[in-house]
N, C-alpha and C positions, 0 to 999 in steps of 0.2 A: 761759074767760076769758083765760087766758095764750096760748091758741092764735090769737086774734085779732091778737095783736102780732107774731106771727112774720113775716107777709108784709111788715111794716114794718121791723123791727129786723134781720132777716137780710140784705137787700140793703145797709143802711147798714153793718153790720159787714163785709160783703165789700168794700164800696167803701173803707172805712177801711183795711182790711188791704192792699188792692192799692195804695193811696196810700202806706201805710207802706213796703211793699217797694220801690215805685218811687223813694222818696226815699232809702232805704237803698242801693239800687243806685246811684242818681245821685251820691251822696255818696262811695261807695267807688270809683267809677270816674272821676269827673270833678274831685273836690276836689284841689287842688295838695298835693304831699307835704311842703311846707315846714312845719317846727315840728310841733306836736301837734294842730293844728286839725282835720285829718281824722280822727284817732283819737277826739278829743273829740266831735266831731259824730256820728260813728257810734255812740259810746256814748250820747249824748243820745236820738238817734233810737231805738236799740235798747231802751233801758230806759224810755222815756216813750211808746212806741208812737205813735198818730197825733198826739198832742199835740206831741211833739218833731219829728215830720216836718212838721207844719204850721208850726212855728217856723222849722225849717230852709228850707222852702219860702218863707216870707214875708220872712224876715231874711237869711239867709246866701247863698241861691241867686241872688237878683238881684245881690248884691255880688260873687259870684264870676263871674257872667257878665259884668258890667261891667268886672271887673279882667282876667279872662283870655280872654273872648270865648267860653267854652264852659261 
């Protein structure tokens, strides 16, 4: 019974992990160094895994791109 779920769950897990790493790297390399925003976002993404990465992607990343252009 459990083996029938592996082909569905494993790719979703891998995609979520790749997305998480992508957002962690994006935040660490492109977030401005002003204040503690960078550190806070890295900690949020790090400790909440894909949920924090999704929040960063939908909320902070567009704002950062609009403000800094990168």
